C-alpha positions as CSV (number, residue, x, y, z in Angstrom):
1,X,-0.2,-0.1,0.0
2,X,3.0,2.2,0.9
3,X,4.0,1.9,-2.9
4,X,0.7,3.2,-4.3
5,X,0.6,6.1,-1.6
6,X,4.2,7.1,-2.8
7,X,3.8,6.4,-6.7
8,X,0.1,6.5,-7.3
9,X,0.0,9.9,-9.0
10,X,2.8,8.7,-11.4
11,X,1.1,5.7,-12.3
12,X,-2.2,7.5,-12.9
13,X,-0.4,10.3,-14.9
14,X,1.5,7.2,-16.8
15,X,-2.1,5.8,-17.7
16,X,-3.4,9.0,-18.7
17,X,-0.6,9.8,-20.9
18,X,-0.6,6.4,-22.5
19,X,-4.4,6.6,-22.9
20,X,-4.1,9.9,-24.6
21,X,-1.2,8.8,-26.9
22,X,-3.1,5.7,-28.0
23,X,-6.2,7.7,-28.7
24,X,-4.1,10.1,-30.8
25,X,-2.6,7.0,-32.6
26,X,-6.0,5.4,-33.6
27,X,-7.6,8.9,-34.3
28,X,-4.8,9.6,-36.8
29,X,-4.8,5.9,-38.1
30,X,-8.2,6.3,-38.8
31,X,-7.7,9.6,-40.9
32,X,-4.9,8.6,-42.9
33,X,-6.7,5.5,-43.9
34,X,-9.7,7.5,-44.8
35,X,-7.6,10.0,-46.9
36,X,-6.1,6.9,-48.7
37,X,-9.7,5.5,-49.5
38,X,-10.7,9.1,-50.7
39,X,-7.6,9.1,-52.9
40,X,-8.4,5.8,-54.1
41,X,-5.0,4.7,-52.8
42,X,-4.0,1.8,-50.5
43,X,-3.1,2.4,-47.0
44,X,0.8,2.1,-46.2
45,X,2.4,2.0,-42.9
46,X,5.5,3.7,-44.5
47,X,3.0,6.8,-45.0
48,X,1.3,6.7,-41.7
49,X,4.5,6.5,-39.4
50,X,6.3,9.7,-40.3
51,X,3.0,11.9,-40.1
52,X,2.1,10.0,-36.4
53,X,5.7,10.8,-35.3
54,X,5.5,14.3,-36.5
55,X,2.2,15.0,-34.9
56,X,3.5,13.4,-31.5
57,X,6.6,15.3,-31.6
58,X,5.0,18.7,-32.4
59,X,2.5,18.1,-29.6
60,X,5.4,17.4,-27.0
61,X,7.4,20.3,-28.1
62,X,4.5,22.7,-27.4
63,X,3.6,21.2,-24.3
64,X,7.3,21.0,-23.0
65,X,7.7,24.7,-23.9
66,X,4.6,25.8,-21.9
67,X,5.7,23.4,-19.0
68,X,9.1,25.1,-18.9
69,X,7.7,28.4,-19.0
70,X,5.2,27.7,-16.2
71,X,8.3,26.2,-14.0
72,X,10.2,29.6,-14.8
73,X,7.5,31.9,-13.8
74,X,6.5,29.6,-10.6
75,X,10.3,29.5,-9.7
76,X,10.8,33.1,-9.8
77,X,7.6,33.8,-8.0
78,X,8.7,31.5,-5.0
79,X,12.2,33.0,-5.1
80,X,10.7,36.3,-5.1
81,X,8.0,36.1,-2.4
82,X,9.0,33.2,0.0
83,X,12.7,32.9,-0.1
84,X,13.3,36.6,0.3
85,X,12.5,36.5,4.5
86,X,14.9,38.1,6.6
87,X,15.9,35.9,9.5
88,X,17.7,37.6,12.0
89,X,18.5,34.7,14.7
90,X,22.0,34.9,16.4
91,X,24.3,32.0,17.2
92,X,22.8,31.8,20.6
93,X,19.2,31.5,19.2
94,X,20.3,28.8,16.9
95,X,22.1,26.9,19.6
96,X,19.0,27.2,21.5
97,X,16.9,25.7,18.7
98,X,19.4,22.7,18.0
99,X,19.4,21.6,21.8
100,X,15.4,21.8,22.0
101,X,15.4,19.6,18.6
102,X,17.8,17.1,20.2
103,X,15.9,17.0,23.5
104,X,12.6,16.3,21.7
105,X,14.3,13.6,19.6
106,X,15.5,11.9,22.6
107,X,12.1,12.0,24.3
108,X,10.6,10.4,21.4
109,X,13.0,7.5,21.5
């Protein structure tokens, strides 16, 4: 159960990714097959794979660029607003905090 708690979101995202990629595969397969029939030609896998891979990489490229842009924005926001706090603790305060943490750990054991 701990494996699913830790990695459950990854498995769900992987399933959604594979499901959407398979959906793209079958939709594009149908489109290329119908286009070949419309032109009176035969469906060829050699014609399908370049189109499928091109559409896949175009989609991934745009998604990657969006994700990278969002990551930069979020990182700059957090750096600007969260990590700019001024801590004015001197050495004695830090030592007191460390001693208190050590005592707390000993009391829990």
